[in-house]
C-alpha positions as CSV (number, residue, x, y, z in Angstrom):
1,M,150.9,-127.5,110.3
2,T,151.3,-128.6,106.5
3,N,149.9,-126.7,103.9
4,D,146.9,-129.0,103.3
5,E,145.8,-128.3,107.0
6,K,146.4,-124.7,106.9
7,M,143.3,-122.6,106.7
8,Y,143.5,-119.9,103.8
9,G,141.1,-116.8,103.8
10,E,138.6,-116.2,100.9
11,L,140.6,-115.0,98.2
12,M,143.5,-117.8,98.7
13,S,140.9,-120.5,99.1
14,F,139.6,-119.1,95.7
15,L,143.0,-118.9,94.0
16,L,143.9,-122.7,95.3
17,Q,140.7,-123.9,93.6
18,R,142.9,-123.9,90.4
19,R,146.1,-125.0,91.3
20,L,145.4,-128.6,89.6
21,H,144.4,-126.5,86.7
22,H,148.1,-124.8,86.2
23,G,150.3,-128.2,86.3
24,T,152.9,-127.4,88.2
25,D,154.0,-125.3,91.4
26,E,155.9,-122.8,89.0
27,R,152.8,-122.4,87.2
28,F,150.8,-122.0,89.6
29,R,153.0,-119.6,91.4
30,A,152.8,-117.5,88.2
31,Y,149.1,-117.4,88.3
32,V,149.3,-116.1,91.8
33,A,151.4,-113.7,91.0
34,E,149.6,-111.9,88.2
35,S,146.5,-112.0,90.2
36,V,147.8,-110.3,93.2
37,K,148.7,-107.9,90.7
38,V,145.5,-107.3,88.6
39,L,143.7,-107.3,92.2
40,A,146.0,-104.5,93.6
41,R,145.5,-102.4,90.4
42,D,141.6,-103.2,90.7
43,L,141.6,-102.3,94.4
44,R,142.5,-98.4,93.2
45,D,139.3,-98.1,91.9
46,F,137.9,-98.6,95.4
47,G,140.3,-96.3,97.1
48,L,142.3,-98.7,98.3
49,E,146.5,-99.0,98.0
50,V,148.0,-102.1,98.1
51,A,152.1,-102.3,97.9
52,V,153.1,-105.7,96.2
53,E,157.1,-106.6,96.9
54,K,158.9,-109.0,95.2
55,R,161.2,-110.9,97.7
56,S,162.6,-114.3,97.3
57,A,161.3,-116.8,100.2
58,P,163.8,-119.2,102.0
59,S,162.4,-122.0,100.1
60,V,163.0,-121.0,96.8
61,A,166.0,-118.4,97.3
62,R,168.0,-120.9,95.3
63,R,165.6,-120.4,92.3
64,P,165.6,-116.5,91.7
65,E,162.6,-117.2,89.2
66,L,160.4,-118.1,91.9
67,N,159.6,-115.4,94.2
68,S,156.9,-114.8,96.9
69,F,154.8,-111.8,97.3
70,S,154.0,-109.5,100.3
71,V,150.8,-107.4,100.3
72,G,150.1,-105.0,102.6
73,C,147.0,-102.2,103.0
74,E,147.4,-98.8,104.7
């Protein structure tokens, strides 16, 4: 299954609508990373704590400036 065929949740689908606006995958990743950080901060107002862990994805391991984020809720 490719990314074009994959079904995403509502929030990721919303973010993907902005993909072309950012021009490059690198700029889109930066937008998503910032959006996730803001979401985690905003969710605290609703009593939800979200942990964001920065880690290199295998496909971008050679480019340390590109990172993926793990988000988990307890």
